Structures are given as C-alpha cells and as structure tokens.
N, C-alpha and C positions, 0 to 999 in steps of 0.2 A: 140830124138826130136819128133815133131809131135803133133797131137791132136790140138783141138781148144784151143786158149789161155784162161787161167783162168782169169776172171775179178776180180779186187780187191773188197773187201767187204767194204761197207760204214757203219760207226757207228755214231749214233747220240751222241752228247756230252750233258751232263746235264747242266742246267743253261742257255739255250737259245743260247749257242755259236754255231758256224758253225760246220757242219759235217766235218769229216775228213776221209781220205781213208787209209785203212790198205792194204799195198801192198802185192804182192805175193812173194816178194823176188827177182823178176826178173823185172826190170824196163821196159824191152822190152815187156814182156807179159802184164804189166800194161798199156802200151801205145798202145797195139794192133798190134805190129809189127809182120809181117809174120815170122814164124820160130824163135820165141823169144829165144829158147835155143841156137840155132846156133849164133844168134846175141850177146848173152851174152858171150859165149865162145870166139868169135872173139874179142870182146871188152877187155876181160881179157888177151888174148894173145897179142893184140896190146899194151895194157898198159905195159905188161912185156917187150915187145920189146923196147918201147920208154924209159922205165926206164933204161934198159940195155945200150941203146945208150947214154943216159945222163950220167950214171955212168962211162962209158968208155970215156966220153968227146969226142965223135965222132961228127964231123959236119955231116950235112945231106948228103953232097957230099961224105964224107968218108964212112958213113953207106951205102949209095947207091952202092958205089964201092965194099964194102965187101959183100953185099947181091945180087950183080949182077942185080941191077935195076937202073932206072934213079932217079935223085934227086926228081922230082915231086911225085914219088911213096912214098918216105919217108915222104914228106910233107903231103900227103894224109893220110898216116898211123898215123902220129902224130896228125892230126886233126880229127881222128875218121871216116874218109871216107873209109869204109872197104868193100864196095860192089865189088871192083875189086880184093879182096884177098880171096883165099880159105883157109880153115882151114889147109890144107896140106902145103900151101905156108907159112902161119904164123908160123907153127911149124918148117919148114925148116929155116926160118929166125932166130928163137931162137937158133937152133943148130949152124948155121953159126956164131952167136954172142957168142958162147962158153957156151951155157946153155945145161944141160941135160934135156931131156923131157921124162916123164914117163906117159903112158896112163894106167889108171886103170879101169877095167871093173868088176863089181860085181853085185850079185843079189840084187834087191832092197828089203828093209825091208818090211815085211807085214804091218807094221804100217803106211807106206806111200803109197798112192794110185798111182799117176802117176810117171813114171820113169823120171829121170832128168839127165842133164849133169853137171859136175863140173870140174873146173880146179883149180890148186893150184897156 
C-alpha cells in the first residue's frame, strides 16, 4: 500500500467531443480515497463474501450466526460499508464460509514502477 494516489490521466478526444478520463485501474485511487490499495482489496474480499453468502442461500441472520457477528454487520458488509472491517477479519469470514484463502507475495516486475496489492 502506500504512496500518494496516482491521478488518472485526461485525454482530449478529436472532433470537439468532451474529454474523458483514463483510470488507474483502481477506482479508489481515481477518487482520491486514502489508502486506495487497501480499499480495493477490502471491496474485493467483501464481494467474495457476499457472493458466497448468496450462493449458499444464507439469510443475513444465518450468515451473522456463522460469522459470529450481529446481523447489522452483515448488512453493512453487503452495502459496502467496510470501515469497521479489517483485512484480517474479512479473510477470517471467507475461511468461516468454507473458502480457501491464499496470500501470494512476489517481487514486482522491473517493468512496473509502484508495488500493488491484488486479490483473486
């Protein structure tokens, strides 16, 4: 994580049409969110948690019971309100839901400047 957010580049379009923005690949960085890499990883993990809950056809109450939290926490998670959730807690939720979680750390290629976080 870390570093100042990279701002998207603006390109002019021929023919007098409006400018458009070429994103960085991380919407949170494009929006200027603090710690955008962490925000992106949290969003990806939360998406996987909510799709697993849906695939298993769990109610919010059932999911809350399984994850040892109260139902409003599941609602917040499903709505993308992730400030109350650490990365560790989200990974733990995935494990409790029956997912295998693998963390891969590798050297960044010399062709890419800043380091980045990715989840599958």
